mmCIF file of the N, C-alpha and C atoms, coordinates in Angstrom:
data_MODEL
# 
_entry.id   MODEL 
# 
loop_
_atom_site.group_PDB 
_atom_site.id 
_atom_site.type_symbol 
_atom_site.label_atom_id 
_atom_site.label_alt_id 
_atom_site.label_comp_id 
_atom_site.label_asym_id 
_atom_site.label_entity_id 
_atom_site.label_seq_id 
_atom_site.pdbx_PDB_ins_code 
_atom_site.Cartn_x 
_atom_site.Cartn_y 
_atom_site.Cartn_z 
_atom_site.occupancy 
_atom_site.B_iso_or_equiv 
_atom_site.pdbx_formal_charge 
_atom_site.auth_seq_id 
_atom_site.auth_comp_id 
_atom_site.auth_asym_id 
_atom_site.auth_atom_id 
_atom_site.pdbx_PDB_model_num 
ATOM 1   N N  . MET A 1 1  ? 15.926 -5.676 18.603 1.00 0.00 ? 1  MET A N  1 
ATOM 2   C CA . MET A 1 1  ? 16.244 -5.023 19.866 1.00 0.00 ? 1  MET A CA 1 
ATOM 3   C C  . MET A 1 1  ? 16.640 -3.573 19.620 1.00 0.00 ? 1  MET A C  1 
ATOM 4   N N  . LYS A 1 2  ? 16.333 -2.723 20.596 1.00 0.00 ? 2  LYS A N  1 
ATOM 5   C CA . LYS A 1 2  ? 16.682 -1.313 20.491 1.00 0.00 ? 2  LYS A CA 1 
ATOM 6   C C  . LYS A 1 2  ? 17.893 -1.002 21.353 1.00 0.00 ? 2  LYS A C  1 
ATOM 7   N N  . ASN A 1 3  ? 18.773 -0.166 20.835 1.00 0.00 ? 3  ASN A N  1 
ATOM 8   C CA . ASN A 1 3  ? 19.935 0.317  21.568 1.00 0.00 ? 3  ASN A CA 1 
ATOM 9   C C  . ASN A 1 3  ? 19.715 1.794  21.860 1.00 0.00 ? 3  ASN A C  1 
ATOM 10  N N  . ASN A 1 4  ? 19.692 2.152  23.139 1.00 0.00 ? 4  ASN A N  1 
ATOM 11  C CA . ASN A 1 4  ? 19.467 3.548  23.526 1.00 0.00 ? 4  ASN A CA 1 
ATOM 12  C C  . ASN A 1 4  ? 18.188 4.107  22.917 1.00 0.00 ? 4  ASN A C  1 
ATOM 13  N N  . GLY A 1 5  ? 17.166 3.276  22.793 1.00 0.00 ? 5  GLY A N  1 
ATOM 14  C CA . GLY A 1 5  ? 15.902 3.723  22.232 1.00 0.00 ? 5  GLY A CA 1 
ATOM 15  C C  . GLY A 1 5  ? 15.828 3.682  20.719 1.00 0.00 ? 5  GLY A C  1 
ATOM 16  N N  . PHE A 1 6  ? 16.908 3.282  20.050 1.00 0.00 ? 6  PHE A N  1 
ATOM 17  C CA . PHE A 1 6  ? 16.935 3.218  18.593 1.00 0.00 ? 6  PHE A CA 1 
ATOM 18  C C  . PHE A 1 6  ? 16.948 1.762  18.135 1.00 0.00 ? 6  PHE A C  1 
ATOM 19  N N  . PRO A 1 7  ? 16.400 1.485  16.945 1.00 0.00 ? 7  PRO A N  1 
ATOM 20  C CA . PRO A 1 7  ? 16.437 0.112  16.436 1.00 0.00 ? 7  PRO A CA 1 
ATOM 21  C C  . PRO A 1 7  ? 17.861 -0.315 16.100 1.00 0.00 ? 7  PRO A C  1 
ATOM 22  N N  . SER A 1 8  ? 18.098 -1.609 16.169 1.00 0.00 ? 8  SER A N  1 
ATOM 23  C CA . SER A 1 8  ? 19.413 -2.161 15.858 1.00 0.00 ? 8  SER A CA 1 
ATOM 24  C C  . SER A 1 8  ? 19.711 -2.031 14.363 1.00 0.00 ? 8  SER A C  1 
ATOM 25  N N  . LYS A 1 9  ? 20.983 -2.204 14.015 1.00 0.00 ? 9  LYS A N  1 
ATOM 26  C CA . LYS A 1 9  ? 21.397 -2.164 12.613 1.00 0.00 ? 9  LYS A CA 1 
ATOM 27  C C  . LYS A 1 9  ? 20.650 -3.211 11.799 1.00 0.00 ? 9  LYS A C  1 
ATOM 28  N N  . GLU A 1 10 ? 20.410 -4.376 12.399 1.00 0.00 ? 10 GLU A N  1 
ATOM 29  C CA . GLU A 1 10 ? 19.689 -5.450 11.698 1.00 0.00 ? 10 GLU A CA 1 
ATOM 30  C C  . GLU A 1 10 ? 18.267 -5.023 11.360 1.00 0.00 ? 10 GLU A C  1 
ATOM 31  N N  . ILE A 1 11 ? 17.610 -4.354 12.283 1.00 0.00 ? 11 ILE A N  1 
ATOM 32  C CA . ILE A 1 11 ? 16.242 -3.892 12.036 1.00 0.00 ? 11 ILE A CA 1 
ATOM 33  C C  . ILE A 1 11 ? 16.242 -2.826 10.941 1.00 0.00 ? 11 ILE A C  1 
ATOM 34  N N  . VAL A 1 12 ? 17.183 -1.888 11.006 1.00 0.00 ? 12 VAL A N  1 
ATOM 35  C CA . VAL A 1 12 ? 17.267 -0.846 9.988  1.00 0.00 ? 12 VAL A CA 1 
ATOM 36  C C  . VAL A 1 12 ? 17.534 -1.471 8.617  1.00 0.00 ? 12 VAL A C  1 
ATOM 37  N N  . ASP A 1 13 ? 18.436 -2.450 8.554  1.00 0.00 ? 13 ASP A N  1 
ATOM 38  C CA . ASP A 1 13 ? 18.711 -3.141 7.286  1.00 0.00 ? 13 ASP A CA 1 
ATOM 39  C C  . ASP A 1 13 ? 17.457 -3.819 6.758  1.00 0.00 ? 13 ASP A C  1 
ATOM 40  N N  . ARG A 1 14 ? 16.687 -4.444 7.645  1.00 0.00 ? 14 ARG A N  1 
ATOM 41  C CA . ARG A 1 14 ? 15.442 -5.109 7.242  1.00 0.00 ? 14 ARG A CA 1 
ATOM 42  C C  . ARG A 1 14 ? 14.425 -4.089 6.713  1.00 0.00 ? 14 ARG A C  1 
ATOM 43  N N  . LEU A 1 15 ? 14.319 -2.938 7.379  1.00 0.00 ? 15 LEU A N  1 
ATOM 44  C CA . LEU A 1 15 ? 13.415 -1.888 6.900  1.00 0.00 ? 15 LEU A CA 1 
ATOM 45  C C  . LEU A 1 15 ? 13.828 -1.406 5.517  1.00 0.00 ? 15 LEU A C  1 
ATOM 46  N N  . ARG A 1 16 ? 15.131 -1.251 5.297  1.00 0.00 ? 16 ARG A N  1 
ATOM 47  C CA . ARG A 1 16 ? 15.621 -0.802 3.983  1.00 0.00 ? 16 ARG A CA 1 
ATOM 48  C C  . ARG A 1 16 ? 15.313 -1.820 2.885  1.00 0.00 ? 16 ARG A C  1 
ATOM 49  N N  . GLN A 1 17 ? 15.342 -3.105 3.236  1.00 0.00 ? 17 GLN A N  1 
ATOM 50  C CA . GLN A 1 17 ? 14.986 -4.141 2.265  1.00 0.00 ? 17 GLN A CA 1 
ATOM 51  C C  . GLN A 1 17 ? 13.480 -4.150 2.010  1.00 0.00 ? 17 GLN A C  1 
ATOM 52  N N  . GLN A 1 18 ? 12.704 -3.940 3.064  1.00 0.00 ? 18 GLN A N  1 
ATOM 53  C CA . GLN A 1 18 ? 11.247 -3.984 2.963  1.00 0.00 ? 18 GLN A CA 1 
ATOM 54  C C  . GLN A 1 18 ? 10.683 -2.750 2.263  1.00 0.00 ? 18 GLN A C  1 
ATOM 55  N N  . TYR A 1 19 ? 11.333 -1.593 2.475  1.00 0.00 ? 19 TYR A N  1 
ATOM 56  C CA . TYR A 1 19 ? 10.834 -0.332 1.930  1.00 0.00 ? 19 TYR A CA 1 
ATOM 57  C C  . TYR A 1 19 ? 11.910 0.399  1.117  1.00 0.00 ? 19 TYR A C  1 
ATOM 58  N N  . PRO A 1 20 ? 12.345 -0.185 -0.012 1.00 0.00 ? 20 PRO A N  1 
ATOM 59  C CA . PRO A 1 20 ? 13.329 0.523  -0.837 1.00 0.00 ? 20 PRO A CA 1 
ATOM 60  C C  . PRO A 1 20 ? 12.712 1.771  -1.465 1.00 0.00 ? 20 PRO A C  1 
ATOM 61  N N  . LYS A 1 21 ? 13.577 2.681  -1.898 1.00 0.00 ? 21 LYS A N  1 
ATOM 62  C CA . LYS A 1 21 ? 13.121 3.895  -2.562 1.00 0.00 ? 21 LYS A CA 1 
ATOM 63  C C  . LYS A 1 21 ? 12.157 3.536  -3.681 1.00 0.00 ? 21 LYS A C  1 
ATOM 64  N N  . GLY A 1 22 ? 11.040 4.271  -3.734 1.00 0.00 ? 22 GLY A N  1 
ATOM 65  C CA . GLY A 1 22 ? 10.040 4.030  -4.783 1.00 0.00 ? 22 GLY A CA 1 
ATOM 66  C C  . GLY A 1 22 ? 8.886  3.146  -4.350 1.00 0.00 ? 22 GLY A C  1 
ATOM 67  N N  . THR A 1 23 ? 8.989  2.509  -3.188 1.00 0.00 ? 23 THR A N  1 
ATOM 68  C CA . THR A 1 23 ? 7.909  1.643  -2.699 1.00 0.00 ? 23 THR A CA 1 
ATOM 69  C C  . THR A 1 23 ? 6.688  2.487  -2.360 1.00 0.00 ? 23 THR A C  1 
ATOM 70  N N  . ARG A 1 24 ? 5.542  2.048  -2.821 1.00 0.00 ? 24 ARG A N  1 
ATOM 71  C CA . ARG A 1 24 ? 4.288  2.726  -2.492 1.00 0.00 ? 24 ARG A CA 1 
ATOM 72  C C  . ARG A 1 24 ? 3.776  2.176  -1.159 1.00 0.00 ? 24 ARG A C  1 
ATOM 73  N N  . VAL A 1 25 ? 3.345  3.095  -0.283 1.00 0.00 ? 25 VAL A N  1 
ATOM 74  C CA . VAL A 1 25 ? 2.869  2.717  1.043  1.00 0.00 ? 25 VAL A CA 1 
ATOM 75  C C  . VAL A 1 25 ? 1.570  3.448  1.375  1.00 0.00 ? 25 VAL A C  1 
ATOM 76  N N  . GLU A 1 26 ? 0.881  2.887  2.367  1.00 0.00 ? 26 GLU A N  1 
ATOM 77  C CA . GLU A 1 26 ? -0.344 3.486  2.895  1.00 0.00 ? 26 GLU A CA 1 
ATOM 78  C C  . GLU A 1 26 ? -0.185 3.633  4.397  1.00 0.00 ? 26 GLU A C  1 
ATOM 79  N N  . LEU A 1 27 ? -0.599 4.766  4.928  1.00 0.00 ? 27 LEU A N  1 
ATOM 80  C CA . LEU A 1 27 ? -0.520 5.002  6.363  1.00 0.00 ? 27 LEU A CA 1 
ATOM 81  C C  . LEU A 1 27 ? -1.584 4.195  7.087  1.00 0.00 ? 27 LEU A C  1 
ATOM 82  N N  . VAL A 1 28 ? -1.146 3.427  8.084  1.00 0.00 ? 28 VAL A N  1 
ATOM 83  C CA . VAL A 1 28 ? -2.065 2.680  8.954  1.00 0.00 ? 28 VAL A CA 1 
ATOM 84  C C  . VAL A 1 28 ? -2.366 3.518  10.194 1.00 0.00 ? 28 VAL A C  1 
ATOM 85  N N  . SER A 1 29 ? -1.296 4.028  10.840 1.00 0.00 ? 29 SER A N  1 
ATOM 86  C CA . SER A 1 29 ? -1.474 4.896  12.005 1.00 0.00 ? 29 SER A CA 1 
ATOM 87  C C  . SER A 1 29 ? -0.218 5.732  12.205 1.00 0.00 ? 29 SER A C  1 
ATOM 88  N N  . MET A 1 30 ? -0.417 6.917  12.808 1.00 0.00 ? 30 MET A N  1 
ATOM 89  C CA . MET A 1 30 ? 0.712  7.795  13.101 1.00 0.00 ? 30 MET A CA 1 
ATOM 90  C C  . MET A 1 30 ? 0.499  8.418  14.470 1.00 0.00 ? 30 MET A C  1 
ATOM 91  N N  . ASN A 1 31 ? 1.518  8.306  15.314 1.00 0.00 ? 31 ASN A N  1 
ATOM 92  C CA . ASN A 1 31 ? 1.454  8.806  16.679 1.00 0.00 ? 31 ASN A CA 1 
ATOM 93  C C  . ASN A 1 31 ? 1.990  10.243 16.719 1.00 0.00 ? 31 ASN A C  1 
ATOM 94  N N  . ASP A 1 32 ? 1.301  11.150 16.030 1.00 0.00 ? 32 ASP A N  1 
ATOM 95  C CA . ASP A 1 32 ? 1.698  12.551 15.965 1.00 0.00 ? 32 ASP A CA 1 
ATOM 96  C C  . ASP A 1 32 ? 0.428  13.400 15.980 1.00 0.00 ? 32 ASP A C  1 
ATOM 97  N N  . PRO A 1 33 ? 0.155  14.066 17.104 1.00 0.00 ? 33 PRO A N  1 
ATOM 98  C CA . PRO A 1 33 ? -1.097 14.816 17.211 1.00 0.00 ? 33 PRO A CA 1 
ATOM 99  C C  . PRO A 1 33 ? -1.157 16.044 16.295 1.00 0.00 ? 33 PRO A C  1 
ATOM 100 N N  . TYR A 1 34 ? -0.039 16.450 15.722 1.00 0.00 ? 34 TYR A N  1 
ATOM 101 C CA . TYR A 1 34 ? 0.007  17.671 14.907 1.00 0.00 ? 34 TYR A CA 1 
ATOM 102 C C  . TYR A 1 34 ? -0.050 17.431 13.408 1.00 0.00 ? 34 TYR A C  1 
ATOM 103 N N  . THR A 1 35 ? 0.053  16.178 12.989 1.00 0.00 ? 35 THR A N  1 
ATOM 104 C CA . THR A 1 35 ? 0.038  15.902 11.553 1.00 0.00 ? 35 THR A CA 1 
ATOM 105 C C  . THR A 1 35 ? -1.378 15.966 11.000 1.00 0.00 ? 35 THR A C  1 
ATOM 106 N N  . LYS A 1 36 ? -1.448 16.327 9.724  1.00 0.00 ? 36 LYS A N  1 
ATOM 107 C CA . LYS A 1 36 ? -2.735 16.300 9.024  1.00 0.00 ? 36 LYS A CA 1 
ATOM 108 C C  . LYS A 1 36 ? -2.902 14.991 8.269  1.00 0.00 ? 36 LYS A C  1 
ATOM 109 N N  . LEU A 1 37 ? -1.845 14.143 8.299  1.00 0.00 ? 37 LEU A N  1 
ATOM 110 C CA . LEU A 1 37 ? -1.951 12.833 7.663  1.00 0.00 ? 37 LEU A CA 1 
ATOM 111 C C  . LEU A 1 37 ? -2.961 11.997 8.420  1.00 0.00 ? 37 LEU A C  1 
ATOM 112 N N  . LYS A 1 38 ? -3.668 11.148 7.672  1.00 0.00 ? 38 LYS A N  1 
ATOM 113 C CA . LYS A 1 38 ? -4.666 10.281 8.307  1.00 0.00 ? 38 LYS A CA 1 
ATOM 114 C C  . LYS A 1 38 ? -4.556 8.867  7.740  1.00 0.00 ? 38 LYS A C  1 
ATOM 115 N N  . PRO A 1 39 ? -5.027 7.883  8.491  1.00 0.00 ? 39 PRO A N  1 
ATOM 116 C CA . PRO A 1 39 ? -4.979 6.511  7.978  1.00 0.00 ? 39 PRO A CA 1 
ATOM 117 C C  . PRO A 1 39 ? -5.608 6.437  6.585  1.00 0.00 ? 39 PRO A C  1 
ATOM 118 N N  . GLY A 1 40 ? -4.924 5.705  5.715  1.00 0.00 ? 40 GLY A N  1 
ATOM 119 C CA . GLY A 1 40 ? -5.373 5.574  4.338  1.00 0.00 ? 40 GLY A CA 1 
ATOM 120 C C  . GLY A 1 40 ? -4.621 6.473  3.375  1.00 0.00 ? 40 GLY A C  1 
ATOM 121 N N  . ASP A 1 41 ? -3.939 7.528  3.899  1.00 0.00 ? 41 ASP A N  1 
ATOM 122 C CA . ASP A 1 41 ? -3.133 8.373  3.021  1.00 0.00 ? 41 ASP A CA 1 
ATOM 123 C C  . ASP A 1 41 ? -2.018 7.536  2.404  1.00 0.00 ? 41 ASP A C  1 
ATOM 124 N N  . ARG A 1 42 ? -1.670 7.865  1.168  1.00 0.00 ? 42 ARG A N  1 
ATOM 125 C CA . ARG A 1 42 ? -0.670 7.097  0.424  1.00 0.00 ? 42 ARG A CA 1 
ATOM 126 C C  . ARG A 1 42 ? 0.501  7.963  -0.005 1.00 0.00 ? 42 ARG A C  1 
ATOM 127 N N  . GLY A 1 43 ? 1.631  7.296  -0.225 1.00 0.00 ? 43 GLY A N  1 
ATOM 128 C CA . GLY A 1 43 ? 2.814  8.005  -0.675 1.00 0.00 ? 43 GLY A CA 1 
ATOM 129 C C  . GLY A 1 43 ? 3.881  7.051  -1.172 1.00 0.00 ? 43 GLY A C  1 
ATOM 130 N N  . THR A 1 44 ? 5.042  7.628  -1.496 1.00 0.00 ? 44 THR A N  1 
ATOM 131 C CA . THR A 1 44 ? 6.157  6.886  -2.065 1.00 0.00 ? 44 THR A CA 1 
ATOM 132 C C  . THR A 1 44 ? 7.383  7.066  -1.174 1.00 0.00 ? 44 THR A C  1 
ATOM 133 N N  . VAL A 1 45 ? 8.017  5.944  -0.814 1.00 0.00 ? 45 VAL A N  1 
ATOM 134 C CA . VAL A 1 45 ? 9.203  5.978  0.042  1.00 0.00 ? 45 VAL A CA 1 
ATOM 135 C C  . VAL A 1 45 ? 10.344 6.666  -0.692 1.00 0.00 ? 45 VAL A C  1 
ATOM 136 N N  . SER A 1 46 ? 11.020 7.594  0.036  1.00 0.00 ? 46 SER A N  1 
ATOM 137 C CA . SER A 1 46 ? 12.197 8.237  -0.540 1.00 0.00 ? 46 SER A CA 1 
ATOM 138 C C  . SER A 1 46 ? 13.485 7.680  0.051  1.00 0.00 ? 46 SER A C  1 
ATOM 139 N N  . MET A 1 47 ? 13.437 7.258  1.326  1.00 0.00 ? 47 MET A N  1 
ATOM 140 C CA . MET A 1 47 ? 14.632 6.677  1.954  1.00 0.00 ? 47 MET A CA 1 
ATOM 141 C C  . MET A 1 47 ? 14.293 6.174  3.351  1.00 0.00 ? 47 MET A C  1 
ATOM 142 N N  . VAL A 1 48 ? 15.202 5.348  3.904  1.00 0.00 ? 48 VAL A N  1 
ATOM 143 C CA . VAL A 1 48 ? 15.161 4.932  5.307  1.00 0.00 ? 48 VAL A CA 1 
ATOM 144 C C  . VAL A 1 48 ? 16.466 5.396  5.929  1.00 0.00 ? 48 VAL A C  1 
ATOM 145 N N  . ASP A 1 49 ? 16.365 6.186  7.020  1.00 0.00 ? 49 ASP A N  1 
ATOM 146 C CA . ASP A 1 49 ? 17.592 6.709  7.630  1.00 0.00 ? 49 ASP A CA 1 
ATOM 147 C C  . ASP A 1 49 ? 18.195 5.716  8.626  1.00 0.00 ? 49 ASP A C  1 
ATOM 148 N N  . ASP A 1 50 ? 19.281 6.121  9.265  1.00 0.00 ? 50 ASP A N  1 
ATOM 149 C CA . ASP A 1 50 ? 20.037 5.224  10.146 1.00 0.00 ? 50 ASP A CA 1 
ATOM 150 C C  . ASP A 1 50 ? 19.337 4.878  11.452 1.00 0.00 ? 50 ASP A C  1 
ATOM 151 N N  . ILE A 1 51 ? 18.241 5.573  11.788 1.00 0.00 ? 51 ILE A N  1 
ATOM 152 C CA . ILE A 1 51 ? 17.480 5.215  12.998 1.00 0.00 ? 51 ILE A CA 1 
ATOM 153 C C  . ILE A 1 51 ? 16.135 4.589  12.642 1.00 0.00 ? 51 ILE A C  1 
ATOM 154 N N  . GLY A 1 52 ? 15.981 4.181  11.382 1.00 0.00 ? 52 GLY A N  1 
ATOM 155 C CA . GLY A 1 52 ? 14.800 3.435  10.973 1.00 0.00 ? 52 GLY A CA 1 
ATOM 156 C C  . GLY A 1 52 ? 13.598 4.275  10.610 1.00 0.00 ? 52 GLY A C  1 
ATOM 157 N N  . THR A 1 53 ? 13.772 5.588  10.466 1.00 0.00 ? 53 THR A N  1 
ATOM 158 C CA . THR A 1 53 ? 12.665 6.419  10.015 1.00 0.00 ? 53 THR A CA 1 
ATOM 159 C C  . THR A 1 53 ? 12.496 6.228  8.514  1.00 0.00 ? 53 THR A C  1 
ATOM 160 N N  . VAL A 1 54 ? 11.281 5.880  8.098  1.00 0.00 ? 54 VAL A N  1 
ATOM 161 C CA . VAL A 1 54 ? 10.974 5.714  6.684  1.00 0.00 ? 54 VAL A CA 1 
ATOM 162 C C  . VAL A 1 54 ? 10.425 7.046  6.187  1.00 0.00 ? 54 VAL A C  1 
ATOM 163 N N  . PHE A 1 55 ? 11.187 7.714  5.315  1.00 0.00 ? 55 PHE A N  1 
ATOM 164 C CA . PHE A 1 55 ? 10.742 8.997  4.777  1.00 0.00 ? 55 PHE A CA 1 
ATOM 165 C C  . PHE A 1 55 ? 9.870  8.751  3.553  1.00 0.00 ? 55 PHE A C  1 
ATOM 166 N N  . VAL A 1 56 ? 8.716  9.410  3.555  1.00 0.00 ? 56 VAL A N  1 
ATOM 167 C CA . VAL A 1 56 ? 7.709  9.196  2.525  1.00 0.00 ? 56 VAL A CA 1 
ATOM 168 C C  . VAL A 1 56 ? 7.336  10.537 1.915  1.00 0.00 ? 56 VAL A C  1 
ATOM 169 N N  . ASN A 1 57 ? 7.272  10.574 0.586  1.00 0.00 ? 57 ASN A N  1 
ATOM 170 C CA . ASN A 1 57 ? 6.696  11.718 -0.123 1.00 0.00 ? 57 ASN A CA 1 
ATOM 171 C C  . ASN A 1 57 ? 5.209  11.400 -0.275 1.00 0.00 ? 57 ASN A C  1 
ATOM 172 N N  . TRP A 1 58 ? 4.429  11.944 0.649  1.00 0.00 ? 58 TRP A N  1 
ATOM 173 C CA . TRP A 1 58 ? 2.987  11.667 0.670  1.00 0.00 ? 58 TRP A CA 1 
ATOM 174 C C  . TRP A 1 58 ? 2.307  12.352 -0.500 1.00 0.00 ? 58 TRP A C  1 
ATOM 175 N N  . ASP A 1 59 ? 1.309  11.696 -1.063 1.00 0.00 ? 59 ASP A N  1 
ATOM 176 C CA . ASP A 1 59 ? 0.594  12.231 -2.218 1.00 0.00 ? 59 ASP A CA 1 
ATOM 177 C C  . ASP A 1 59 ? -0.043 13.590 -1.910 1.00 0.00 ? 59 ASP A C  1 
ATOM 178 N N  . CYS A 1 60 ? -0.337 13.863 -0.638 1.00 0.00 ? 60 CYS A N  1 
ATOM 179 C CA . CYS A 1 60 ? -0.957 15.125 -0.240 1.00 0.00 ? 60 CYS A CA 1 
ATOM 180 C C  . CYS A 1 60 ? 0.056  16.269 -0.165 1.00 0.00 ? 60 CYS A C  1 
ATOM 181 N N  . GLY A 1 61 ? 1.353  15.967 -0.367 1.00 0.00 ? 61 GLY A N  1 
ATOM 182 C CA . GLY A 1 61 ? 2.374  16.995 -0.355 1.00 0.00 ? 61 GLY A CA 1 
ATOM 183 C C  . GLY A 1 61 ? 3.269  16.981 0.878  1.00 0.00 ? 61 GLY A C  1 
ATOM 184 N N  . SER A 1 62 ? 2.905  16.246 1.902  1.00 0.00 ? 62 SER A N  1 
ATOM 185 C CA . SER A 1 62 ? 3.713  16.159 3.112  1.00 0.00 ? 62 SER A CA 1 
ATOM 186 C C  . SER A 1 62 ? 4.948  15.301 2.860  1.00 0.00 ? 62 SER A C  1 
ATOM 187 N N  . GLY A 1 63 ? 6.013  15.559 3.618  1.00 0.00 ? 63 GLY A N  1 
ATOM 188 C CA . GLY A 1 63 ? 7.225  14.748 3.546  1.00 0.00 ? 63 GLY A CA 1 
ATOM 189 C C  . GLY A 1 63 ? 7.562  14.140 4.893  1.00 0.00 ? 63 GLY A C  1 
ATOM 190 N N  . LEU A 1 64 ? 6.560  14.049 5.770  1.00 0.00 ? 64 LEU A N  1 
ATOM 191 C CA . LEU A 1 64 ? 6.774  13.569 7.132  1.00 0.00 ? 64 LEU A CA 1 
ATOM 192 C C  . LEU A 1 64 ? 7.229  12.114 7.151  1.00 0.00 ? 64 LEU A C  1 
ATOM 193 N N  . GLY A 1 65 ? 8.243  11.834 7.966  1.00 0.00 ? 65 GLY A N  1 
ATOM 194 C CA . GLY A 1 65 ? 8.771  10.486 8.109  1.00 0.00 ? 65 GLY A CA 1 
ATOM 195 C C  . GLY A 1 65 ? 7.920  9.630  9.036  1.00 0.00 ? 65 GLY A C  1 
ATOM 196 N N  . VAL A 1 66 ? 8.032  8.329  8.852  1.00 0.00 ? 66 VAL A N  1 
ATOM 197 C CA . VAL A 1 66 ? 7.324  7.342  9.657  1.00 0.00 ? 66 VAL A CA 1 
ATOM 198 C C  . VAL A 1 66 ? 8.314  6.797  10.676 1.00 0.00 ? 66 VAL A C  1 
ATOM 199 N N  . ALA A 1 67 ? 8.087  7.080  11.960 1.00 0.00 ? 67 ALA A N  1 
ATOM 200 C CA . ALA A 1 67 ? 9.022  6.717  13.021 1.00 0.00 ? 67 ALA A CA 1 
ATOM 201 C C  . ALA A 1 67 ? 8.889  5.246  13.392 1.00 0.00 ? 67 ALA A C  1 
ATOM 202 N N  . TYR A 1 68 ? 10.026 4.540  13.393 1.00 0.00 ? 68 TYR A N  1 
ATOM 203 C CA . TYR A 1 68 ? 10.034 3.124  13.767 1.00 0.00 ? 68 TYR A CA 1 
ATOM 204 C C  . TYR A 1 68 ? 9.499  2.951  15.189 1.00 0.00 ? 68 TYR A C  1 
ATOM 205 N N  . GLY A 1 69 ? 8.575  2.005  15.349 1.00 0.00 ? 69 GLY A N  1 
ATOM 206 C CA . GLY A 1 69 ? 8.028  1.686  16.658 1.00 0.00 ? 69 GLY A CA 1 
ATOM 207 C C  . GLY A 1 69 ? 6.898  2.586  17.113 1.00 0.00 ? 69 GLY A C  1 
ATOM 208 N N  . GLU A 1 70 ? 6.662  3.681  16.397 1.00 0.00 ? 70 GLU A N  1 
ATOM 209 C CA . GLU A 1 70 ? 5.598  4.618  16.768 1.00 0.00 ? 70 GLU A CA 1 
ATOM 210 C C  . GLU A 1 70 ? 4.496  4.674  15.728 1.00 0.00 ? 70 GLU A C  1 
ATOM 211 N N  . ASP A 1 71 ? 4.883  4.704  14.465 1.00 0.00 ? 71 ASP A N  1 
ATOM 212 C CA . ASP A 1 71 ? 3.950  4.850  13.361 1.00 0.00 ? 71 ASP A CA 1 
ATOM 213 C C  . ASP A 1 71 ? 3.941  3.568  12.538 1.00 0.00 ? 71 ASP A C  1 
ATOM 214 N N  . HIS A 1 72 ? 2.875  3.384  11.761 1.00 0.00 ? 72 HIS A N  1 
ATOM 215 C CA . HIS A 1 72 ? 2.741  2.139  11.000 1.00 0.00 ? 72 HIS A CA 1 
ATOM 216 C C  . HIS A 1 72 ? 2.270  2.418  9.579  1.00 0.00 ? 72 HIS A C  1 
ATOM 217 N N  . ILE A 1 73 ? 2.958  1.772  8.636  1.00 0.00 ? 73 ILE A N  1 
ATOM 218 C CA . ILE A 1 73 ? 2.597  1.823  7.234  1.00 0.00 ? 73 ILE A CA 1 
ATOM 219 C C  . ILE A 1 73 ? 2.509  0.406  6.695  1.00 0.00 ? 73 ILE A C  1 
ATOM 220 N N  . ARG A 1 74 ? 1.928  0.285  5.503  1.00 0.00 ? 74 ARG A N  1 
ATOM 221 C CA . ARG A 1 74 ? 1.938  -1.012 4.827  1.00 0.00 ? 74 ARG A CA 1 
ATOM 222 C C  . ARG A 1 74 ? 2.196  -0.767 3.349  1.00 0.00 ? 74 ARG A C  1 
ATOM 223 N N  . LYS A 1 75 ? 2.828  -1.756 2.708  1.00 0.00 ? 75 LYS A N  1 
ATOM 224 C CA . LYS A 1 75 ? 3.084  -1.683 1.272  1.00 0.00 ? 75 LYS A CA 1 
ATOM 225 C C  . LYS A 1 75 ? 1.775  -1.803 0.518  1.00 0.00 ? 75 LYS A C  1 
ATOM 226 N N  . ILE A 1 76 ? 1.710  -1.094 -0.600 1.00 0.00 ? 76 ILE A N  1 
ATOM 227 C CA . ILE A 1 76 ? 0.577  -1.238 -1.510 1.00 0.00 ? 76 ILE A CA 1 
ATOM 228 C C  . ILE A 1 76 ? 1.103  -1.427 -2.921 1.00 0.00 ? 76 ILE A C  1 
ATOM 229 N N  . ASP A 1 77 ? 0.250  -1.894 -3.806 1.00 0.00 ? 77 ASP A N  1 
ATOM 230 C CA . ASP A 1 77 ? 0.629  -2.061 -5.211 1.00 0.00 ? 77 ASP A CA 1 
ATOM 231 C C  . ASP A 1 77 ? 0.473  -0.735 -5.926 1.00 0.00 ? 77 ASP A C  1 
ATOM 232 N N  . GLY A 1 78 ? 1.474  -0.414 -6.780 1.00 0.00 ? 78 GLY A N  1 
ATOM 233 C CA . GLY A 1 78 ? 1.430  0.745  -7.635 1.00 0.00 ? 78 GLY A CA 1 
ATOM 234 C C  . GLY A 1 78 ? 1.117  1.993  -6.907 1.00 0.00 ? 78 GLY A C  1 
# 
């Protein structure tokens, strides 16, 4: 459930367990018309903040975060 448009503490805790620092991810979709990131881009998780944004150091050099409920990533191996 979301409180004031933000994910609950339980959801944020679950995201932190699912995407700990160092986890490799692949972008599935991003709801940002200005980003140059595209589906299939890969990167490494640096942190999950208190509103559930998963910050990723993308291999292309971007550091754009993945917004909970708007953007989608998936774990990958190595």
